[in-house]
C-alpha positions in Angstrom: -3.6 45.3 -68.5 -2.3 41.8 -67.7 1.0 42.5 -69.3 1.8 44.9 -66.4 3.8 42.8 -64.1 4.3 45.6 -61.5 3.3 49.2 -61.1 4.0 51.5 -58.2 4.3 55.1 -57.0 7.6 56.1 -55.3 7.8 59.1 -53.1 11.1 60.3 -51.6 12.6 57.0 -52.7 10.0 54.8 -51.0 7.2 52.7 -52.5 3.9 54.1 -51.4 1.1 52.5 -53.4 -0.1 50.8 -56.5 -2.1 53.3 -58.5 -5.5 52.4 -59.8 -5.4 54.9 -62.6 -2.1 55.9 -64.4 -3.4 59.3 -65.5 -4.3 60.4 -62.0 -1.1 58.9 -60.5 1.1 60.7 -63.1 -0.6 64.0 -62.3 -0.2 63.5 -58.6 3.5 62.6 -58.7 4.3 65.5 -61.0 2.5 67.8 -58.6 4.4 66.3 -55.6 7.8 66.9 -57.3 9.8 64.2 -55.5 7.8 61.2 -56.7 7.5 59.1 -59.8 5.6 56.1 -61.3 7.4 52.9 -62.3 5.5 50.6 -64.6 7.0 47.2 -65.6 5.7 45.2 -68.6 6.4 41.8 -70.1 6.3 41.3 -73.9 3.2 43.6 -74.6 1.4 43.7 -77.9 0.7 47.0 -79.7 -2.9 47.1 -78.5 -1.8 46.5 -74.9 0.8 49.2 -75.1 -1.4 51.8 -76.7 -2.7 53.0 -73.4 0.7 53.7 -71.9 1.8 55.3 -75.2 -1.0 57.8 -74.8 -0.7 58.4 -71.1 3.1 58.9 -71.0 3.3 60.5 -74.5 6.0 58.0 -75.6 7.7 58.6 -78.9 6.2 56.2 -81.7 9.7 55.2 -82.9 10.7 54.2 -79.4 7.4 52.3 -78.9 8.0 50.5 -82.2 11.5 49.3 -81.0 10.1 48.3 -77.6 7.4 46.2 -79.2 9.5 44.5 -81.9 12.5 43.7 -79.7 15.7 42.3 -81.3 17.3 45.6 -80.9 21.0 46.5 -80.4 21.9 48.1 -77.0 21.4 51.9 -77.5 20.3 55.2 -76.0 17.9 57.5 -77.8 17.0 61.0 -76.7 13.5 62.2 -77.6 11.8 65.5 -76.9 10.3 64.4 -73.5 12.0 61.1 -72.7 15.0 58.9 -72.9 14.8 55.5 -74.4 17.5 52.9 -73.6 17.9 49.3 -74.7 20.1 46.9 -72.7 20.5 43.1 -73.1 20.6 41.1 -69.9 22.5 37.8 -70.3 22.3 34.4 -68.8 25.1 31.8 -69.0 24.2 28.1 -68.7 27.5 26.5 -67.6 26.2 23.0 -68.2 25.1 23.7 -71.8 27.9 26.2 -72.4 25.4 28.7 -73.9 24.9 32.5 -73.5 21.2 33.5 -73.7 20.3 37.1 -74.3 17.1 38.8 -73.2 16.1 42.5 -73.9 15.1 45.3 -71.5 13.7 48.6 -72.9 13.6 51.5 -70.5 11.6 54.7 -71.0 12.6 57.6 -68.7 10.6 60.8 -68.6 9.2 63.4 -66.4 8.2 61.6 -63.2 7.9 58.1 -64.8 9.8 55.0 -65.7 8.5 52.3 -68.1 10.4 49.0 -68.4 9.6 46.5 -71.1 11.1 43.0 -70.8 11.5 40.5 -73.6 13.0 37.1 -72.8 13.5 35.0 -69.7 15.9 37.2 -67.7 13.8 39.1 -65.1 16.4 41.7 -64.3 13.9 44.5 -63.8 12.1 42.7 -61.0 15.3 41.9 -59.2 16.4 45.5 -59.5 13.0 46.8 -58.3 13.3 44.6 -55.2 16.8 45.7 -54.5 16.1 49.4 -55.0 13.1 49.4 -52.7 15.6 48.6 -50.0 17.8 51.6 -51.0 15.6 54.6 -50.9 18.6 56.9 -50.9 19.2 55.9 -54.5 15.6 55.9 -55.6 15.4 59.4 -54.2 17.2 60.7 -57.3 14.1 59.9 -59.4 13.5 58.0 -62.6 17.1 58.3 -63.8 18.1 56.3 -60.7 16.1 53.3 -62.0 18.0 53.6 -65.3 21.3 53.6 -63.4 20.3 50.6 -61.3 19.2 48.6 -64.3 22.4 49.3 -66.2 24.5 48.6 -63.2 22.8 45.2 -62.6 23.1 44.2 -66.3 26.8 45.2 -66.4 27.5 43.3 -63.1 26.0 40.2 -64.8 28.4 40.8 -67.7 31.3 40.7 -65.3 30.2 37.5 -63.7 29.7 35.9 -67.1 33.1 37.0 -68.3 34.6 35.3 -65.2 32.7 32.1 -66.0 33.7 32.1 -69.6 37.3 32.6 -68.6 37.1 29.5 -66.4 35.5 27.5 -69.2 38.2 28.7 -71.6 40.9 27.5 -69.3 39.3 24.1 -69.2 39.1 24.1 -73.0 42.7 25.1 -73.2 43.7 22.1 -71.0 41.7 19.8 -73.2 43.3 21.1 -76.4 46.8 20.7 -75.1 46.1 17.3 -73.5 48.3 14.8 -75.5 45.6 12.2 -75.2 42.6 14.1 -76.4 43.6 17.5 -77.9 43.5 16.2 -81.5 40.1 14.5 -81.3 37.7 15.3 -84.1 35.1 16.8 -81.8 37.6 19.4 -80.3 37.3 21.8 -83.2 33.4 21.8 -82.9 33.7 22.5 -79.2 36.1 25.5 -79.9 33.8 26.9 -82.6 30.8 26.6 -80.2 32.7 28.4 -77.5 33.7 31.1 -80.0 30.0 31.5 -80.9 29.1 32.2 -77.3 31.9 34.8 -77.0 30.5 36.4 -80.1 27.0 36.5 -78.5 28.6 38.0 -75.4 30.3 40.7 -77.5 27.1 41.6 -79.4 25.4 42.5 -76.0 28.3 44.3 -74.4 30.2 46.3 -77.0 27.3 48.4 -78.4 26.5 49.5 -74.8 29.8 51.4 -74.4 28.7 54.5 -76.4 25.4 54.9 -74.4 27.2 54.5 -71.1 29.8 57.1 -72.1 27.0 59.6 -73.0 25.2 59.0 -69.7 28.5 59.3 -67.8 29.2 62.6 -69.6 25.8 63.9 -68.6 25.0 64.9 -72.2 21.4 63.8 -72.0 18.3 65.0 -70.2 17.5 63.9 -66.6 21.2 63.2 -65.9 22.7 65.9 -63.7 26.0 66.3 -61.8 24.7 64.2 -58.9 23.9 61.2 -61.0 26.8 61.3 -63.5 29.3 59.6 -61.1 27.0 56.6 -60.9 27.0 56.2 -64.6 30.8 56.7 -64.7 31.1 53.8 -62.4 28.9 51.6 -64.7 30.9 52.8 -67.7 34.2 51.8 -65.9 32.8 48.3 -65.2 31.7 48.0 -68.8 35.1 48.9 -70.0 36.5 46.0 -67.9 33.9 43.8 -69.5 35.0 44.9 -73.0 38.7 44.2 -72.2 37.7 40.7 -70.9 35.6 40.1 -74.0 38.5 41.1 -76.3 40.9 38.9 -74.4 38.5 35.9 -74.6 38.1 36.4 -78.3 41.9 36.5 -78.9 42.5 33.5 -76.7 39.9 31.3 -78.3 41.2 32.2 -81.7 44.8 31.3 -80.6 43.5 28.0 -79.1 41.7 27.2 -82.4 44.9 28.0 -84.3 47.0 25.8 -81.9 44.5 23.0 -82.3 44.6 23.1 -86.1 48.4 23.1 -85.9 48.3 20.1 -83.7 46.0 18.3 -86.1 48.3 19.1 -89.0 51.4 17.9 -87.1 49.6 14.6 -86.1 48.4 14.1 -89.7 52.0 14.6 -90.9 53.3 12.1 -88.3 50.6 9.6 -89.5 51.6 10.1 -93.1 55.3 9.5 -92.3 54.4 6.3 -90.4 52.2 5.0 -93.2 55.0 5.9 -95.8 57.6 4.0 -93.7 55.5 0.9 -93.3 54.6 1.0 -97.0 58.4 1.3 -97.9 59.2 -1.7 -95.7 56.4 -3.7 -97.4 57.5 -2.7 -100.9 61.1 -4.0 -100.7 60.2 -7.7 -99.9 57.3 -7.5 -102.4 59.8 -6.3 -105.1 62.2 -9.2 -104.2 59.5 -11.8 -104.2 58.2 -10.4 -107.5 61.6 -10.8 -109.1 62.0 -14.3 -107.9 58.5 -15.2 -108.9 59.2 -14.6 -112.7 58.9 -17.7 -114.8 62.2 -17.5 -116.7 64.3 -20.6 -117.2 67.7 -18.9 -116.9 67.8 -17.0 -113.6 70.6 -17.1 -111.0 70.1 -19.1 -107.8 67.0 -20.8 -109.2 68.6 -24.2 -109.0 70.8 -23.5 -105.9 69.9 -25.2 -102.6 70.5 -21.9 -100.7 68.5 -19.8 -103.2 65.2 -19.8 -101.3 66.6 -19.2 -97.8 68.9 -16.5 -99.3 65.9 -14.7 -100.8 64.0 -14.8 -97.5 67.1 -13.6 -95.6 67.5 -10.7 -98.1 63.9 -9.7 -97.5 64.3 -9.8 -93.7 67.6 -7.9 -93.8 66.1 -5.2 -96.1 63.1 -4.7 -93.8 65.4 -4.6 -90.7 67.6 -1.9 -92.3 64.7 0.2 -93.3 63.1 -0.1 -89.9 66.2 1.0 -88.1 66.6 3.9 -90.6 63.1 5.1 -90.2 63.3 4.7 -86.4 66.4 6.7 -86.2 64.8 9.6 -88.2 61.7 9.5 -86.0 59.3 8.2 -88.6 58.3 5.3 -86.5 
């Protein structure tokens, strides 16, 4: 099967061989007692997955979820296996985007099957790391589930820190007097809020499965492995707090930006109104003296024209000083 990216037998926490036949390998590791098979797949089709479904007696509902992807993080307990879904994340700082992949994990009697959808190759990195830590792999298939969850949650912590730094930069931009009110700022804030939402979609649903694993209320998790999952649950709790704080802060920044826009628009309207008033007074005076009536005061006076001009200038000057004193200009 070309979709199998890696397959190995682990005995006493150490990788021993790549099995030629899964059926024989599974029978051998179950007889050995302290061994298991770890199979890793990448985006298999139903036909490609049928062989593993039969060999490991995987539940059809879990298989359906593993093939379709686009699942929420969750933990399902079936008769002979655990099925977990986690969402590894990648944050592109240059593009400011959070990209989610999916990792499905089947844990059963002496086997682990991981199914990856997306670009994040967390399973391969975890396999390489765990092969250097046989004392952890010695705990069996559930140790692989722990290692995968731990790696994914640690990635969440890193991404939360990067998002916090980007949020601080965005905050400085919003409150910068020279650029905070630009028309593109609101779009940047909304785009950042969308990335926080994507982050929340991956992290928040994982809390309940981690609590179940930490409590040991599922098969294959005993008192020796519960502390490991409690540690992951604690880290995930910190991620949840950071996510909530990011969401609140970005909402506050958006509200502050909209307030700034409203204040600046109000200032602009006051300035426009002040200039319009200063233009209206001389226009009114000129309109009056432009009437073609025969009997009007000052029409035949030598000082009539300069007096009208002086009256216009004085009116504009008085209005200007008045608006300036009130902060309209």
